[in-house]
C-alpha positions in Angstrom: -23.2 18.4 195.8 -20.6 17.3 193.1 -18.0 20.1 192.7 -15.1 20.1 190.2 -12.3 22.3 191.6 -9.9 23.8 189.0 -6.4 25.3 189.2 -5.6 23.5 192.5 -2.6 23.0 194.4 -1.9 20.9 197.5 -2.7 23.6 199.9 -6.0 24.2 198.2 -6.9 20.5 198.5 -5.9 20.5 202.2 -8.0 23.5 203.0 -11.0 22.6 201.1 -11.0 19.1 202.4 -10.8 20.3 206.0 -13.6 22.9 205.5 -15.8 20.4 203.5 -15.7 17.8 206.5 -18.9 19.5 207.9 -20.7 19.5 204.6 -19.8 16.2 202.7 -19.7 17.5 199.1 -17.9 15.4 196.7 -15.0 17.5 195.5 -12.9 16.5 192.3 -9.7 18.3 192.0 -8.1 19.3 188.8 -4.7 21.0 188.4 -5.3 22.8 185.2 -7.3 26.0 184.9 -10.7 25.9 183.7 -11.2 27.3 180.2 -12.3 26.0 176.7 -9.4 23.5 176.5 -10.1 21.8 179.8 -14.0 21.6 179.7 -13.7 17.8 178.9 -12.9 17.4 182.6 -16.2 18.7 183.5 -18.9 15.9 183.8 -21.5 14.7 186.3 -21.1 17.9 188.6 -23.5 20.6 189.7 -20.9 23.2 190.4 -17.5 24.2 189.3 -14.9 26.0 191.5 -12.5 28.0 189.3 -9.7 30.4 190.6 -8.6 33.8 189.6 -6.9 33.0 186.3 -9.4 30.7 184.9 -11.4 31.9 181.8 -15.0 31.3 181.7 -16.2 33.1 178.5 -19.5 32.9 176.8 -18.5 29.6 175.0 -17.4 28.1 178.2 -20.5 29.1 180.2 -22.8 27.6 177.4 -20.9 24.3 177.5 -20.9 24.2 181.3 -24.8 24.8 181.2 -25.0 21.9 178.7 -23.3 19.6 181.1 -25.7 20.5 184.0 -23.5 23.0 185.9 -25.7 25.5 187.7 -23.3 27.1 190.0 -19.7 28.7 189.5 -18.2 29.3 193.0 -15.0 31.4 192.6 -12.1 31.0 195.1 -11.2 34.8 194.7 -12.8 38.2 194.9 -12.2 39.2 191.2 -14.7 37.9 188.6 -13.4 39.6 185.5 -12.7 36.2 183.9 -16.4 35.1 184.1 -18.9 36.3 181.6 -21.6 37.3 183.9 -24.2 37.9 181.2 -23.7 34.5 179.8 -24.2 33.0 183.3 -27.6 34.9 183.7 -28.6 33.9 180.1 -28.0 30.2 181.1 -29.4 30.3 184.7 -25.9 29.7 186.3 -25.5 31.5 189.7 -22.0 32.8 190.5 -20.5 33.4 193.9 -17.2 34.7 195.2 -15.0 35.7 197.9 -16.4 39.0 199.1 -13.2 40.3 200.7 -9.9 39.3 201.9 -8.5 40.0 205.4 -7.4 43.7 205.5 -4.9 42.7 208.2 -3.2 40.0 206.1 -2.9 42.6 203.2 -1.4 45.3 205.5 1.0 42.8 207.0 1.9 41.5 203.6 2.5 45.3 202.5 4.7 45.8 205.6 6.6 42.6 204.9 7.5 43.7 201.4 8.4 47.2 202.7 11.0 45.7 205.1 12.3 43.4 202.2 13.0 46.4 200.1 14.4 48.6 202.9 16.8 45.7 204.1 17.7 44.5 200.5 16.5 41.1 201.7 16.1 39.5 198.1 19.4 40.9 197.0 21.3 39.5 200.0 19.6 36.0 199.7 20.7 35.7 196.1 24.2 36.6 197.1 24.3 34.2 200.0 23.1 31.5 197.7 25.9 32.2 195.4 28.2 32.1 198.3 28.9 35.8 198.0 29.0 37.3 201.5 30.0 40.9 200.5 28.0 43.8 202.0 28.5 46.1 198.9 25.0 47.6 197.9 23.2 45.9 200.7 23.0 48.7 203.3 19.4 49.8 203.8 18.0 52.4 206.0 16.1 52.5 209.2 12.4 52.9 209.5 12.9 54.4 212.7 11.0 57.8 213.0 9.4 57.3 209.8 5.6 57.5 209.3 3.7 54.8 207.4 0.2 56.0 206.5 -2.5 55.6 203.9 
């Protein structure tokens, strides 16, 4: 299958190329987001792979269908940027990421909590500016605190 992948960064290309080794799809990567201004990049593909901030409204969907696109495969869980009614009208199938790792989300939340508690960002900025003063950087201990949902 020929797939146009939009809103890509180097890490996207590396991950998708690695995952694609077992399938052999032809992936064309584009840095811009998919929207009405970048539709000209879509040609000779059966599928497009946009990301969370790409905008596939009714006009974009109609033009994708005219170009032979039959599959939109999102690299995100959210699909609010895609006009699903227009996809159905034009016979385009839409897939998405069903869920993200709850462990990764929890660990990221904990990392953010530690950054706030220990004033990491503020201290990083100060050190970068060669300011090693401790004023305003004293945080608090999480010891004996309860973290819960």
